[in-house]
Structures are given as C-alpha cells and as structure tokens.
Z-matrix of the N, CA and C atoms (Angstrom, degrees):
N
C 1 1.409
C 2 1.518 1 109.46
N 3 1.306 2 111.82 1 120.23
C 4 1.420 3 118.05 2 177.79
C 5 1.413 4 117.35 3 -87.80
N 6 1.363 5 122.10 4 131.12
C 7 1.384 6 126.77 5 179.30
C 8 1.551 7 111.54 6 -94.47
N 9 1.307 8 116.84 7 124.27
C 10 1.515 9 123.53 8 174.89
C 11 1.448 10 109.77 9 -111.66
N 12 1.266 11 115.32 10 138.08
C 13 1.427 12 122.90 11 179.04
C 14 1.438 13 109.53 12 -74.02
N 15 1.221 14 124.58 13 134.80
C 16 1.483 15 126.02 14 175.12
C 17 1.440 16 107.81 15 -75.22
N 18 1.322 17 107.95 16 138.98
C 19 1.578 18 118.53 17 175.82
C 20 1.477 19 108.69 18 -95.70
N 21 1.328 20 114.32 19 142.55
C 22 1.337 21 121.86 20 178.10
C 23 1.619 22 106.12 21 -93.39
N 24 1.295 23 115.39 22 138.29
C 25 1.436 24 121.89 23 179.17
C 26 1.509 25 105.62 24 -125.95
N 27 1.218 26 120.69 25 119.97
C 28 1.500 27 127.04 26 170.34
C 29 1.438 28 110.34 27 -116.72
N 30 1.298 29 107.86 28 131.36
C 31 1.495 30 116.40 29 -173.95
C 32 1.439 31 118.55 30 -73.24
N 33 1.339 32 125.81 31 179.00
C 34 1.309 33 125.35 32 176.56
C 35 1.510 34 116.94 33 -63.40
N 36 1.229 35 118.88 34 -32.14
C 37 1.440 36 123.21 35 -178.50
C 38 1.710 37 108.37 36 -69.92
N 39 1.274 38 112.10 37 -36.34
C 40 1.539 39 115.36 38 -177.53
C 41 1.605 40 103.55 39 -69.75
N 42 1.354 41 116.59 40 -44.15
C 43 1.486 42 117.85 41 -174.55
C 44 1.505 43 105.76 42 -66.78
N 45 1.340 44 125.91 43 -32.14
C 46 1.478 45 123.84 44 -174.56
C 47 1.354 46 100.10 45 -78.37
N 48 1.365 47 135.51 46 -32.91
C 49 1.470 48 126.36 47 167.50
C 50 1.430 49 114.79 48 -63.79
N 51 1.225 50 121.40 49 -34.83
C 52 1.504 51 125.55 50 -176.50
C 53 1.561 52 102.41 51 -66.07
N 54 1.394 53 110.94 52 -50.96
C 55 1.494 54 111.29 53 -174.36
C 56 1.522 55 113.33 54 -61.65
N 57 1.249 56 113.82 55 -40.68
C 58 1.606 57 120.50 56 -179.10
C 59 1.635 58 106.77 57 -63.02
N 60 1.248 59 119.04 58 -43.91
C 61 1.498 60 124.27 59 179.92
C 62 1.600 61 108.02 60 -66.57
N 63 1.334 62 115.60 61 -45.11
C 64 1.428 63 122.05 62 -174.32
C 65 1.646 64 105.75 63 -67.07
N 66 1.207 65 121.88 64 -37.02
C 67 1.475 66 128.16 65 -170.34
C 68 1.612 67 99.94 66 -83.71
N 69 1.252 68 121.12 67 -34.51
C 70 1.477 69 124.19 68 172.89
C 71 1.552 70 113.15 69 -63.21
N 72 1.361 71 114.81 70 -20.30
C 73 1.505 72 115.87 71 179.03
C 74 1.492 73 115.09 72 122.91
N 75 1.239 74 120.42 73 -8.09
C 76 1.468 75 119.99 74 -172.97
C 77 1.582 76 101.53 75 -72.28
N 78 1.310 77 113.30 76 151.11
C 79 1.447 78 124.85 77 -171.45
C 80 1.545 79 106.29 78 -79.44
N 81 1.267 80 119.27 79 157.74
C 82 1.453 81 126.92 80 -175.10
C 83 1.564 82 107.99 81 -69.75
N 84 1.463 83 115.64 82 -46.15
C 85 1.376 84 116.03 83 -179.52
C 86 1.724 85 113.34 84 -59.63
N 87 1.271 86 109.80 85 -37.66
C 88 1.453 87 116.84 86 176.37
C 89 1.531 88 112.92 87 -58.49
N 90 1.361 89 110.38 88 -52.34
C 91 1.594 90 114.34 89 175.04
C 92 1.385 91 112.54 90 -61.30
N 93 1.269 92 126.87 91 -32.01
C 94 1.432 93 129.93 92 -179.60
C 95 1.519 94 104.88 93 -57.32
N 96 1.325 95 116.12 94 -52.84
C 97 1.363 96 126.00 95 -173.24
C 98 1.569 97 109.28 96 -66.76
N 99 1.343 98 112.52 97 -49.20
C 100 1.377 99 117.76 98 -177.04
C 101 1.480 100 121.60 99 -61.65
N 102 1.317 101 114.75 100 -42.14
C 103 1.422 102 122.28 101 -177.99
C 104 1.521 103 115.29 102 -108.31
N 105 1.391 104 117.31 103 1.81
C 106 1.488 105 124.25 104 175.27
C 107 1.529 106 111.98 105 58.78
N 108 1.304 107 109.85 106 43.64
C 109 1.626 108 114.70 107 176.13
C 110 1.474 109 100.65 108 -109.68
N 111 1.438 110 111.78 109 163.71
C 112 1.411 111 123.29 110 -176.44
C 113 1.603 112 107.25 111 -79.39
N 114 1.218 113 118.69 112 141.95
C 115 1.394 114 126.33 113 178.55
C 116 1.498 115 113.36 114 -59.61
N 117 1.388 116 114.48 115 -52.07
C 118 1.475 117 115.31 116 176.47
C 119 1.550 118 114.99 117 -67.05
N 120 1.353 119 119.64 118 -30.17
C 121 1.403 120 118.58 119 165.96
C 122 1.345 121 120.01 120 -57.40
N 123 1.422 122 115.13 121 -39.99
C 124 1.522 123 117.49 122 177.14
C 125 1.420 124 111.68 123 -64.96
N 126 1.267 125 116.39 124 -50.03
C 127 1.489 126 121.23 125 178.16
C 128 1.629 127 110.68 126 -50.00
N 129 1.267 128 105.17 127 -57.23
C 130 1.628 129 112.35 128 179.04
C 131 1.456 130 113.00 129 -50.04
N 132 1.388 131 115.16 130 -55.32
C 133 1.527 132 119.53 131 -177.85
C 134 1.601 133 110.17 132 -57.77
N 135 1.363 134 114.38 133 -41.38
C 136 1.499 135 116.26 134 -172.33
C 137 1.604 136 102.22 135 -67.47
N 138 1.259 137 117.96 136 -35.52
C 139 1.475 138 118.23 137 -172.30
C 140 1.499 139 109.43 138 -77.78
N 141 1.348 140 117.29 139 -46.50
C 142 1.537 141 120.93 140 179.82
C 143 1.641 142 108.79 141 -66.91
N 144 1.331 143 122.01 142 -43.97
C 145 1.304 144 122.18 143 -172.05
C 146 1.486 145 112.86 144 -85.42
N 147 1.368 146 120.14 145 -3.75
C 148 1.446 147 130.96 146 174.06
C 149 1.528 148 115.16 147 72.88
N 150 1.357 149 115.72 148 43.81
C 151 1.492 150 119.32 149 174.04
C 152 1.364 151 110.16 150 -123.40
N 153 1.461 152 116.56 151 33.44
C 154 1.507 153 116.01 152 167.81
C 155 1.580 154 109.37 153 -74.37
N 156 1.277 155 120.68 154 159.48
C 157 1.507 156 124.37 155 -179.27
C 158 1.482 157 109.56 156 -58.45
N 159 1.390 158 123.16 157 -36.60
C 160 1.333 159 128.39 158 -178.94
C 161 1.471 160 112.92 159 -67.54
N 162 1.264 161 119.57 160 -41.19
C 163 1.401 162 124.79 161 179.83
C 164 1.544 163 110.46 162 -68.28
N 165 1.261 164 117.06 163 -43.93
C 166 1.442 165 129.02 164 179.64
C 167 1.601 166 105.74 165 -59.73
N 168 1.384 167 112.27 166 -51.08
C 169 1.561 168 111.74 167 177.34
C 170 1.519 169 117.15 168 -63.68
N 171 1.281 170 115.16 169 -23.84
C 172 1.502 171 119.54 170 172.86
C 173 1.495 172 111.40 171 -77.25
N 174 1.309 173 118.27 172 -34.71
C 175 1.467 174 117.87 173 177.23
C 176 1.597 175 110.65 174 -71.68
N 177 1.291 176 113.32 175 -31.45
C 178 1.517 177 117.55 176 178.69
C 179 1.553 178 109.17 177 -82.38
N 180 1.342 179 118.52 178 -1.93
C 181 1.440 180 120.90 179 177.37
C 182 1.565 181 106.71 180 71.53
N 183 1.251 182 121.13 181 35.11
C 184 1.463 183 124.94 182 174.85
C 185 1.490 184 106.86 183 -100.66
N 186 1.292 185 115.50 184 128.59
C 187 1.565 186 117.45 185 176.31
C 188 1.426 187 108.84 186 -81.20
N 189 1.405 188 117.51 187 126.41
C 190 1.504 189 117.30 188 173.86
C 191 1.447 190 108.00 189 -69.91
N 192 1.414 191 117.41 190 152.10
C 193 1.543 192 118.08 191 177.64
C 194 1.626 193 102.00 192 -73.81
N 195 1.391 194 106.50 193 126.83
C 196 1.430 195 113.77 194 174.52
C 197 1.551 196 109.11 195 -72.36
N 198 1.340 197 121.41 196 157.06
C 199 1.442 198 124.12 197 -177.78
C 200 1.519 199 113.49 198 88.62
N 201 1.280 200 110.09 199 -103.84
C 202 1.474 201 118.97 200 -179.82
C 203 1.490 202 109.29 201 83.96
N 204 1.293 203 117.89 202 -165.81
C 205 1.433 204 123.58 203 -175.76
C 206 1.591 205 114.98 204 -70.18
N 207 1.331 206 112.99 205 -20.70
C 208 1.399 207 117.13 206 174.74
C 209 1.568 208 118.38 207 -85.21
N 210 1.287 209 112.26 208 -4.90
C 211 1.498 210 116.82 209 177.09
C 212 1.489 211 109.85 210 -73.15
N 213 1.387 212 119.33 211 154.79
C 214 1.490 213 118.38 212 -179.84
C 215 1.361 214 116.61 213 -53.49
N 216 1.383 215 117.33 214 -35.00
C 217 1.393 216 118.99 215 -179.59
C 218 1.437 217 117.20 216 -89.79
N 219 1.348 218 118.97 217 5.79
C 220 1.401 219 125.48 218 176.86
C 221 1.453 220 110.86 219 83.39
N 222 1.323 221 124.80 220 14.16
C 223 1.403 222 125.25 221 -176.28
C 224 1.589 223 115.10 222 93.03
N 225 1.308 224 115.84 223 -2.67
C 226 1.403 225 117.76 224 -176.62
C 227 1.560 226 115.28 225 -56.49
N 228 1.294 227 110.58 226 -41.40
C 229 1.524 228 113.87 227 -177.26
C 230 1.600 229 109.80 228 -65.91
N 231 1.332 230 113.16 229 -39.56
C 232 1.580 231 117.22 230 177.78
C 233 1.618 232 108.61 231 -65.16
N 234 1.305 233 111.88 232 -40.18
C 235 1.530 234 111.29 233 -178.96
C 236 1.452 235 105.31 234 -68.51
N 237 1.352 236 124.02 235 -43.32
C 238 1.434 237 127.99 236 179.95
C 239 1.545 238 114.27 237 -52.56
N 240 1.386 239 110.46 238 -44.45
C 241 1.440 240 121.48 239 -178.55
C 242 1.498 241 107.65 240 -69.63
N 243 1.328 242 119.15 241 -38.16
C 244 1.463 243 120.47 242 -179.17
C 245 1.493 244 111.94 243 -69.28
N 246 1.467 245 117.20 244 -41.15
C 247 1.323 246 122.03 245 -174.22
C 248 1.631 247 109.88 246 -69.91
N 249 1.363 248 118.59 247 -28.10
C 250 1.456 249 121.20 248 176.92
C 251 1.521 250 116.00 249 -78.15
N 252 1.320 251 114.74 250 -1.08
C 253 1.405 252 117.67 251 -177.19
C 254 1.507 253 111.33 252 -70.42
N 255 1.316 254 117.50 253 148.88
C 256 1.450 255 113.65 254 -174.91
C 257 1.525 256 111.28 255 -72.92
N 258 1.316 257 119.40 256 147.85
C 259 1.418 258 119.49 257 -168.52
C 260 1.593 259 107.54 258 -69.45
N 261 1.353 260 114.78 259 149.79
C 262 1.420 261 121.66 260 -175.34
C 263 1.416 262 107.44 261 -103.78
N 264 1.399 263 114.75 262 135.52
C 265 1.515 264 120.67 263 170.56
C 266 1.416 265 113.15 264 -54.57
N 267 1.313 266 127.47 265 118.20
C 268 1.377 267 130.68 266 174.69
C 269 1.511 268 114.41 267 -50.97
N 270 1.311 269 122.75 268 -45.31
C 271 1.404 270 127.80 269 -178.41
C 272 1.500 271 106.37 270 -66.96
N 273 1.259 272 124.88 271 -39.23
C 274 1.457 273 128.18 272 174.76
C 275 1.550 274 111.05 273 -64.56
N 276 1.317 275 120.47 274 -47.86
C 277 1.396 276 127.38 275 176.98
C 278 1.516 277 111.75 276 -51.99
N 279 1.326 278 113.30 277 -51.02
C 280 1.505 279 122.07 278 179.30
C 281 1.482 280 114.19 279 -62.05
N 282 1.333 281 115.53 280 -37.16
C 283 1.420 282 123.11 281 -175.12
C 284 1.503 283 107.21 282 -75.12
N 285 1.288 284 123.35 283 -33.57
C 286 1.370 285 130.82 284 173.76
C 287 1.492 286 113.83 285 -69.05
N 288 1.239 287 117.54 286 -45.25
C 289 1.478 288 123.74 287 175.47
C 290 1.492 289 112.12 288 -63.34
N 291 1.322 290 122.10 289 -37.18
C 292 1.437 291 123.56 290 174.42
C 293 1.476 292 112.53 291 -72.31
N 294 1.373 293 114.33 292 -31.07
C 295 1.568 294 116.73 293 177.98
C 296 1.469 295 110.50 294 -66.42
N 297 1.425 296 109.66 295 -46.78
C 298 1.450 297 117.32 296 179.20
C 299 1.496 298 114.77 297 -57.49
N 300 1.413 299 111.63 298 -45.45
C 301 1.505 300 115.64 299 -177.64
C 302 1.592 301 109.99 300 -69.25
N 303 1.278 302 116.70 301 -28.45
C 304 1.469 303 116.99 302 174.91
C 305 1.509 304 115.06 303 -63.74
N 306 1.378 305 112.22 304 -38.01
C 307 1.443 306 119.54 305 179.47
C 308 1.557 307 109.27 306 -72.38
N 309 1.324 308 113.13 307 -29.78
C 310 1.518 309 112.85 308 -177.50
C 311 1.651 310 111.56 309 -78.43
N 312 1.394 311 111.76 310 -28.76
C 313 1.381 312 117.70 311 175.17
C 314 1.532 313 109.60 312 -71.68
N 315 1.249 314 119.69 313 -40.10
C 316 1.445 315 124.53 314 173.34
C 317 1.616 316 117.78 315 -54.45
N 318 1.459 317 108.61 316 -23.85
C 319 1.365 318 114.07 317 -176.91
C 320 1.541 319 106.88 318 -104.50
N 321 1.309 320 118.17 319 8.97
C 322 1.531 321 120.79 320 176.74
C 323 1.430 322 113.67 321 81.58
N 324 1.248 323 121.87 322 14.14
C 325 1.455 324 126.03 323 -178.28
C 326 1.557 325 109.45 324 -103.03
N 327 1.394 326 107.26 325 75.39
C 328 1.538 327 109.19 326 -176.70
C 329 1.465 328 114.06 327 -74.82
N 330 1.360 329 121.02 328 -29.34
C 331 1.427 330 118.14 329 178.44
C 332 1.553 331 112.46 330 -61.62
N 333 1.345 332 118.62 331 -44.12
C 334 1.411 333 126.13 332 178.13
C 335 1.538 334 112.99 333 -62.07
N 336 1.244 335 112.86 334 -35.57
C 337 1.440 336 122.61 335 -178.70
C 338 1.552 337 111.33 336 -67.92
N 339 1.253 338 108.56 337 -46.02
C 340 1.502 339 122.89 338 177.00
C 341 1.434 340 112.47 339 -57.15
N 342 1.404 341 108.16 340 -50.22
C 343 1.582 342 110.18 341 179.14
C 344 1.440 343 111.68 342 -58.35
N 345 1.363 344 113.37 343 -49.29
C 346 1.553 345 113.65 344 -178.43
C 347 1.496 346 112.63 345 -58.60
N 348 1.295 347 116.53 346 -42.74
C 349 1.533 348 115.48 347 176.85
C 350 1.466 349 114.02 348 -58.62
N 351 1.327 350 117.00 349 -37.88
C 352 1.436 351 116.02 350 176.46
C 353 1.369 352 113.22 351 -65.61
N 354 1.246 353 121.91 352 -39.02
C 355 1.564 354 123.26 353 176.42
C 356 1.467 355 111.16 354 -61.14
N 357 1.508 356 116.64 355 -41.22
C 358 1.411 357 124.70 356 173.66
C 359 1.551 358 113.55 357 -51.25
N 360 1.408 359 106.12 358 -48.00
C 361 1.560 360 120.06 359 -177.49
C 362 1.492 361 106.00 360 -64.18
N 363 1.248 362 121.24 361 -49.51
C 364 1.426 363 123.15 362 -179.71
C 365 1.649 364 113.66 363 -62.97
N 366 1.322 365 114.41 364 -33.80
C 367 1.513 366 116.58 365 173.96
C 368 1.511 367 108.43 366 -68.57
N 369 1.309 368 116.67 367 -37.12
C 370 1.468 369 118.47 368 179.22
C 371 1.526 370 115.05 369 -60.25
N 372 1.339 371 109.12 370 -38.08
C 373 1.508 372 120.14 371 -176.08
C 374 1.435 373 104.60 372 -66.50
N 375 1.429 374 115.03 373 -51.43
C 376 1.511 375 120.37 374 178.13
C 377 1.531 376 116.68 375 -53.93
N 378 1.313 377 109.91 376 -36.17
C 379 1.482 378 117.56 377 -175.41
C 380 1.577 379 109.36 378 -70.16
N 381 1.386 380 112.19 379 -36.71
C 382 1.547 381 115.00 380 179.15
C 383 1.490 382 109.16 381 -74.88
N 384 1.353 383 118.46 382 -41.26
C 385 1.468 384 117.66 383 -174.57
C 386 1.482 385 108.26 384 -69.30
N 387 1.343 386 123.02 385 -30.36
C 388 1.431 387 127.93 386 -172.50
C 389 1.667 388 106.20 387 -78.09
N 390 1.298 389 113.93 388 -38.26
C 391 1.388 390 117.10 389 -168.61
C 392 1.510 391 114.05 390 -108.45
C-alpha cells in the first residue's frame, strides 16, 4: 500500500484574506497558523503576485532602510543616516499619509490604506504626547 501525502488546497477567497492580512502587517507565521496555509506557499505567492512588504513600500514611494541587521555594521550606518535626516513637519506628514491613503482607497486597496492611516494615527498620538 502506497502512502500519498494529502495536498492542501485553499481557494481564492482564502488567499485574498491572507493577502489582506499580510499587507496589513500580520506576520507570516501567524497567517500560516490562522489560515492553515503553507509557509513556503505564502512567501512564494507574496513574491510572485507582488504583495511583499518591500514591493508595497516601493509602490508607495517609501525608501526601505538600507543595511539593517544583516549589514556588516549591524545597520548602524543606516540608522545614522536616518537620524541625520531633517525633521519632518508632523502636519505635513499626516497630510501626506491621508493623501496617499485616499489614493489607495480609490484603487480599492483598503488594507494598505488602513495600515497607512493606522501609522498616521500613531504619529498623531506621538506628536501630542511629546508636545
């Protein structure tokens, strides 16, 4: 008797929910447990379909921080570059976030818009607690 491994099949509705949750910021291991999908399949779909966080950041014109923990200096050069950046006007940052979120909503990308608005809300809270 031969033993065949059962294959999991998840329909387009499940993958749409996975995509939305991933773009909104949920971690891949959490999604694997919650939707019972394969980790490798999740990463592969995200890369092929273009919904990795790096691709989304590029579409939103956000520069990913170069270096990071994998850099030889542990990402200190990238952190130093970021910390030397001129301070941004909080009102201008919030206005830009809302503008970008409106653009995303008009394209039907509600998960991305929601994530951006959450970040803007956190920025607003920081601004009021610091000032």
